[in-house]
N, C-alpha and C positions, 0 to 999 in steps of 0.2 A: 376633482383634484387636477392640478396642472399636469400637462403631458410631460413635464420635466420637474417632478416634485422635489428633486434634490438640488436644484439649481442654487448656487451660492454656498453649498455645503462641501467642505474639503475633507478628504479621507486619505490617510496614509495606510497602505497595505504592506505589511512586512512579510516578504516571501513571494517569489515569482514562480512557485510551483503551480500545479493545476488548481489548487484551492484559491490562491491569491489572484491568479489571472482570471479565474471565473468570477470572483468577487468584483474585481476591477471592471470587467466587461459589463456586469449587471449594474454596477453603480454608475458607470458612464452613460448607460442607456437611460438612466433616470436623471441625468443632468449633473451628477456630482463631479467635482474636480478631484482626480485621483493621482497620487504619487505612489509608486511602488519602489520599495527598497529591497534589494536582494544581495545576499552575501556572496553568492557565486558570480562567476563571470559569464553566466548563461542563464536562460530561463528554462523552466521545466522541472527543476528539482530532481525528484526520483523517477521522473519520466524522461528517459535519456536514451536516445538511439545512437549506437556506435556505427560510424560511417567510415572510419579510417582503419587501415590495417588488413582489409579483406580484399581479395582479388575479385575482379568482375563487377566492381561497384556494388557489391552486396552490403547489406546492413542487417543488424539484429539489435534487439532491445537489451539494454543493460539494467533497466528497472522495470516499471510497469509494462506488462506485455499483453496478457490475455484480456480482451474485452468480451463480455458475455452478452447474450441476446437480450437480457432484461436490464442492461446497464443503459437505461434510456437517456440519462443526462449526457453521457459520453457520446452515444450515437447521435443524439440531437445536435450536440456541439459539432461533431464531425460533419453532419449535413449542412449546418449553418456556415461552416468554413469551406464547404465544397471539397471535403476530403473523402476519398473513396475508401471504404472498408472492405476487407476480403475475408471470406470464411477460412478458418484454419482448423486443424486437428479434428476433422469431421468424423473420425473413428473414436473420438473420446480418449480417455486415459486408460492405460493398463497399469499393472503393478508388477514390479520385479523384486522378488524376495524369496524367502524360504517357504516352500510348500508344506503341507501337513506331514510329508515324509522327510522333511528337513533338507531338501535339495533346493538350491537356488534355481528359480524358473520364472518365466513370464506367466502371469495369472490375470484373471479378470479382477477389476477393482471391486466388483459387486460381492466378491467373497467376504469383504469386511462386514457386510450386513448380516451374513449368515453366522459369523463368528461373534457378533455383538451379544453381550449378556442381556437377557430379557429385561432386566431392570432399567436398561438404558432407555427403552421406549417409554417407560413410566416417567422417567426424568424429563424427557422431551415433552410429553403430554402435560406434565405439571408446569413446565416453563411456558408452554403455549397458553395454558389456563391463566397464568399470570400476565398474559399479553406481552410477554418478553420484557417486562419491567425489571430493572435492576435494583429497585428500592425496597424490596420486601424479603420475607424469610425464605422463599423458594430460591431467589437469586443468591441470597447470602449463603445458603447451604451449598449450592453448586459452586459458587466462587471460591469458597474457602478450602477446597481440596484440589489436588492435582489429578490429572487423568490417570497417571500411574498409580497413585495411592488408591483411587477408586477402583481401578481394575484389580489391584491386589486384594482388596476387601471382597470383591465380587468373584474372585477366583477366575479371572478372565483368561489366564494362561499366556504362554509365550507368544503364540501365533497372533493373537489380537493385539498384544502390546507392540509387536513388530509392525503390524499394519498401521497402528496409530503413529508409530515412529516414522513410518513411510509418508505421513502427512505433514512432516515438518517442512516440506517444500512449499506447502500452502500456509501453514500456521506460523512458520519460522521459530518454532519452539518444540523441544522434545516433550514426551508425555510427562516426564518428571517435573518440568518447568511450567507446563501449560495448565491453566485453570480449567476445571471440568466445565464451567459455564461457557467457555469459548467453544468447546466441542459440541455441547448441547445446542448452543445458538446456531452453529453451522448446520447441524442435522435437522433443526427445526424447519429449515427451508429446503434442505437438500435431500428430499425423500427419494428422488430418482435421478442419480447423476447422469444417466443415459440421456436425459433431456437437455443437458447443458450444451449450448452451441457457442463456439468461440470465434472471434475475429480479431483482426488488428488493422490499423491504418496501413494501407498498401505501401505508402512511401515512408513509413516510420511513425510510430506513435508520438514522437517528439513534435511532429507537425501540429498536433493539437495545441501545444504550447507556443511554438514559434509563430504560427499563423494568428493565434489569439493576440499575442503581443504586438504583432505588426499593425493590428487594427485599433489598438488603444491610442487615445489622444494624449493621455497624461505622461508625465515624466517617469522614466524607468532608470533607477540608479543601481547599476550593477556594482559588484565589489564593495557593497555598503552594508554594514552590520548594525542592527538595532541593539542599543545598549541599555536604554532607560526610557520609561514612559511615565510622565507625571501628569496627573489629572487635577485641575483646579479651575474654578471660575468658568465652567461650561466649555472647557477646551482641553486638548491634550498637547503636551509639549514633549517631543521625542528627542533623545540624544542619539545621534548616529555617528558611526566611525567610518571614515574613508581615507585610505592611504595613511593610516596611523593618526589622523587628525579628527578631533571631535567637533561636532557642530550641532545646532538645534534647529528644529522645525516645528511649526504649530499646525494643528488640524482640529476639526470638530470631532472626528472619530478616528479610531485606529482598528484595523482588522489584523490580528496576529495569526497568520497562517503558517507559522513555523512549526516543525514537529516539537512535541513536548520535550524531546531530548535536548533541544537547544533553547526552547522557550524558557526553560527554568534558569537560564543564565541571564535573562533580561530582568532588570530591576524595575519594580512597579511601585509608584508612590501615589497615593497611599498603598499599603500592602493589600494583596488579595485576601479574601476570607480564608481561614485556615483550611477548610475542606477543599477549596479550589487549589490552593497551593500544594496540599498533600497529594491531590489527584495528579497534578502535573509532575510533581517531584518523584512519584512512585510508579509512573507508567513506564514499562520496559519496552525496548525495541529489539526485534529479533536479529540475531547474527545471520548474515547471508553473504555467501560468495557466489557471484555470477561468473561462470566460465563459458566463453563463446569459442567453439572450435570449428573452424572452417575446413571441410574436407573436399578433396577434388571429385568426390562421388558420394551421393546420398545412400550410403550402404545400409542405413537403418530402415529404409522404405521397403515394405512388403505388403502386397495386396491383402486387404482384409484385416491387417494388424494395426493397432494404434501407432501413431507417431509421437506419443507422449506417454511417459511412465512416472508414477510415483515409486519411491524406493526407500528402504531403510539403509541402503548401502552408503559408504562414505562420499560418493559423488552426488548424492541427493537425487532430486527429481531432474528429468531431462525431457526435452522435446525438440521437434524441428523448429529452429528459430527463425527461418525465413522461407517457408514453403511457398509463400506468395510470390517469391522471386524465382520463377520457373527456370531452372537450369540444372545441368548435371552436378555442378558443385553446390554445396549447401552448408549451412551452419547449424551445428547441434548446440543447443542452449542448455546449460546445467544451472539449476538453482539449488544450491546446497544451503539449506536453512537450519537454524538451531545448531546442534552439535555437529552436523555435517559440514558446517562452514570451516571450523578449524581442521577437521579431518581431511577435507579436500585441499586446504592450504598445505597441510603436511605432505600429502601425496605430491603436489606440485613442487614443493620445496625439495623433497628427497628424490623424486623420480622424474620430475618434469612432466610435460604433457604425455610422454610415452607411458607413464604410470597410469594415467587416466584411460588412454586408448586401449591398453591391454586388458582393462576391466570391462570392455564393451563387446567382447566376442559373442555374447548372448544375443546381440542385435544383428550379427552377421560379421563377415570378414571386414575389419576396419580398413578404410581407405587412407590415403595419404593426407596428413594435415598440412594445409597451405596458409593458414592464418589463425591467430589466437589472440584473445583479450581476456583479462581477468579483472573483475571489479569486486572489491570487498567492501560492502556498505558499512560495516561496523567501524571501519577505519576512515570513513568519510567524515570530516569535521562538522559538516552542516546537516548530517542525518544521524550518524552514530548508530546505524542499523537500517534494516530494510523497511519495516513498518511496525506499528505498535502491536503488541500482544498482551494478553492479560494473564498474570501469574497468580497463584493463591494468596500472595501478600497484598494484591490490589483489592481493596474493599469494594464490593459491588456498589455501595452507596456513593462512591466517588465518581462513577462514570458520568453521570449527568453534569457534574461540575466541569468536565473537560470542554463542554460547548456553551456553558452558561455565560452570558455577558457580564462584564465587570465594569460598571459605570459606562463610560463611552468606549470601552475596549471590547471588541467582539472577537470570537475565536473560530478558526476554521482549520481544516486539514483532515486527512483520512482518519486520524485518531479520534476526531470529534463526531464521526458518523456512526449512528446506531445500526443502520441497515447495511452499509457498504464499507465498513471499516477494513482498511488494507487494500482497497481497490482505487483505481483512477476515478471511478464513478463516485466513490465516497468523497474524494477530494473536491471534485467539481460541484457536487450537490452541497457540500458544506460551505463552499465559497458563495454559492447562490443564496444559501440560507442566511449567512452573515450579512450579505447585502440587503436581503429582505428585512432583516432585523433593524438595520439602520433606517430603512424606509418607514417601518412601523414606529420606531422611536421618534422620528420626526413628526409623524402623523399624530402620535399621542401628545407631543409637545405643542403642536398647533391647536389641538382640541383644548388643551389646558389653558391656552392664552385667549380663548374666545370669551 
């Protein structure tokens, strides 16, 4: 095969998040001509580092933050771009919530495992026996019920329900809204959370996007919205909108790396198969408010205690948002997912940042706030939420359709990843996978013409 097997092939990538940029990078390496269209005025999508509004040239992540030690696609990309990663949160996560005695207190996150109904282990084992497939009766059983409903049937009790609610900073959904299969899938891999090691790009995770974009040769059209994709005669014709004007462009292939929340606004001709259209239309995105508070002193730091906590409280999960920037001042990052998102917004609306700060005395005597930023992702028109989650109304058989090619249209994005859904790593791998699918489709076509 040629060293540039996609020479002469044109691809339009819709979306300049990590999925789209990774797809474009892989395609160009194989010789394709790539054009990226992006609705925002920047690259990165939900990987976004906030660099303004903080003293001392500090920064923190508004979107994708924690990179884990087994996120190989992300770490490999960082190395290829010569970006330094730095370990963070080396004491892991703790939990802040009500103890068995009903008092709010700092606790170990491992307490969740002791509280778990015994039948949960059986569900995880059955899911593993099914090789984590979503197309059979085991997945159907798990997917059709919420975590809260299952706990009620198993007499799980208030304490474990609160612990599951404390995970909405990860799942972006409360137990009442989250499908049981999502939690089983998480625990199928997460047998010992103490083994998780986290890092972030020292100069900001958005460098993964901006440095990738700098190295691309093809055209990048910002402030450009994909409106329609028509397939006929072995090509794709796209209708795009720029500054209120519509125009068309042709390509051999399209990679749609838009979140499902906005992908469903794109018109496809001919129409997608019903199951694929239903999967995209019914996938939900978690509400999440990201609050970044810069203090003149890192009052939350205590030797031997975690710098990160899950919680069922209205402020959501929180952690040191820039410990890699060694200084007295620091940024505390809040991730209020699911029902915590409107709860935190209400606190900010009624009481301002003082209302949040006064709820942090369990961490120590709060320092003085010197900078603040709030990002509410469900209000972002090009995301409409933090990342995808699965609720009981989402049929398990739909999941594979999220990533299935539709003619010459390929799909990427964290929501299409089976292994790393919700993570930067899932976005990157999905873009690489979509590019590899085009390579394979071209190879199949070449074989067929011999």
